[in-house]
C-alpha positions in Angstrom: 0.0 0.0 0.0 2.8 2.4 0.9 4.5 1.6 -2.4 1.4 2.7 -4.3 1.1 5.9 -2.3 4.8 6.8 -3.0 4.3 6.3 -6.7 1.1 8.4 -6.7 2.9 11.1 -4.7 5.8 11.2 -7.2 3.3 11.4 -10.1 1.3 14.1 -8.3 4.5 16.1 -7.6 5.2 16.2 -11.3 2.3 18.7 -11.7 4.3 21.2 -9.7 8.0 20.4 -10.5 9.7 21.1 -13.8 11.3 18.3 -15.9 14.9 19.3 -15.2 16.5 16.0 -16.3 15.5 16.5 -20.0 16.2 20.2 -19.8 19.8 19.7 -18.5 20.5 17.0 -21.1 19.5 19.6 -23.7 22.0 22.1 -22.2 24.7 19.4 -22.3 23.9 18.8 -25.9 24.3 22.5 -26.6 27.7 22.5 -24.8 28.9 19.5 -26.7 27.9 21.3 -29.9 29.8 24.4 -28.9 32.9 22.3 -28.3 32.4 20.8 -31.8 31.9 24.3 -33.2 35.1 25.6 -31.6 37.1 22.6 -32.7 36.1 22.9 -36.3 36.3 26.6 -36.7 39.6 26.9 -34.8 41.2 24.9 -37.6 42.8 26.8 -40.3 44.5 24.5 -42.8 45.1 26.2 -46.1 41.9 27.5 -47.7 39.9 24.2 -47.4 37.6 25.7 -44.7 36.7 28.8 -46.8 33.8 27.1 -48.7 30.0 27.3 -48.8 30.0 24.1 -46.7 31.4 26.0 -43.8 28.9 28.8 -44.2 26.1 26.2 -44.2 27.6 24.6 -41.1 27.7 27.9 -39.2 24.0 28.4 -40.0 23.2 24.8 -39.1 25.1 25.3 -35.7 23.2 28.4 -34.9 19.8 26.9 -35.8 20.7 23.8 -33.8 21.5 25.7 -30.7 18.4 27.9 -31.0 16.1 24.9 -31.5 17.7 22.9 -28.7 17.3 25.8 -26.3 13.7 26.1 -27.3 13.2 22.4 -26.7 14.9 22.7 -23.3 12.3 25.2 -22.3 9.4 23.1 -23.7 10.4 19.9 -22.0 10.5 21.6 -18.6 6.7 21.6 -18.9 6.4 18.0 -20.2 5.2 19.1 -23.6 5.3 16.0 -25.8 5.8 17.8 -29.1 9.3 18.8 -28.0 10.2 15.1 -27.7 9.7 14.8 -31.4 11.9 17.9 -32.0 14.6 16.4 -29.8 14.5 13.1 -31.8 14.9 15.0 -35.1 17.7 17.2 -33.7 19.5 14.0 -32.4 19.2 12.4 -35.9 20.5 15.6 -37.5 23.6 15.5 -35.2 24.3 11.9 -36.2 23.9 12.8 -39.9 26.3 15.7 -39.5 29.1 13.3 -38.5 29.1 12.1 -42.1 29.2 15.5 -43.7 31.8 18.1 -42.6 34.0 16.0 -40.3 34.2 13.1 -42.7 35.0 15.3 -45.7 37.7 17.2 -43.7 39.3 14.0 -42.4 39.6 12.7 -45.9 40.9 15.9 -47.5 44.4 17.1 -47.9 45.8 20.5 -49.0 49.2 21.3 -50.4 51.0 23.8 -48.1 54.6 24.6 -48.8 55.0 21.8 -51.2 53.8 19.1 -48.9 50.3 17.5 -48.6 48.8 18.3 -45.2 45.7 16.6 -43.7 42.9 19.1 -43.2 41.7 17.2 -40.0 44.0 14.8 -38.2 42.8 11.6 -36.5 42.8 13.1 -33.0 40.6 16.0 -34.0 38.3 13.8 -36.1 37.7 11.4 -33.2 37.1 14.4 -30.8 34.5 16.0 -33.1 32.8 12.7 -33.7 32.5 12.2 -29.9 31.1 15.7 -29.5 28.4 15.2 -32.2 27.6 11.6 -31.0 27.5 12.7 -27.4 25.2 15.6 -28.3 22.9 13.2 -30.2 22.8 10.8 -27.3 21.9 13.6 -24.9 19.1 14.8 -27.2 17.7 11.3 -27.7 17.7 10.6 -24.0 16.1 14.0 -23.2 13.3 13.1 -25.7 12.8 9.7 -24.2 12.7 11.0 -20.7 10.3 13.7 -21.6 8.0 11.3 -23.5 7.9 8.9 -20.5 7.3 11.6 -18.0 4.6 13.2 -20.1 2.8 9.8 -20.5 3.0 9.1 -16.8 1.7 12.6 -15.9 -1.1 12.5 -18.5 -2.2 9.1 -17.1 -2.1 10.4 -13.6 -4.2 13.5 -14.5 -6.8 11.3 -16.2 -7.0 9.1 -13.1 -7.4 12.3 -10.9 -10.2 13.5 -13.3 -11.9 10.1 -13.1 -11.8 10.2 -9.3 -13.3 13.7 -9.2 -16.0 12.7 -11.6 -17.0 9.6 -9.6 
């Protein structure tokens, strides 16, 4: 009996407490994206980074950070639509691994008569970890928000049924 009351108490408490777990995971995803951003744009190997791909990447990073921050605010109130946004943003982070970092890792430029790698192995692994970590944070935040929203919605329906009876 006590176990049921504890569960109901936790569910009822969700009506008044924000979803900080999902929100903090969003903030961590933004931080990992900033580290990716800094690692990529700090590199200056020849003129390889002066392309339209980098311009698109800058815009993508800015939109990603804005959308993730928006989602972090939405999941605080257990809004289910933001779980979908987080899943999409997580998938985009995974896709981004195969665009700029993969191309930069495979590319070489001729500097001073020698071929130089645009992105070395250590930097490549680091930026992959940043993007993958960011994606995992977003997917976990979406899953947590979805589960908490479902639990809270079920609890609210049960409360309405008790009041109606």
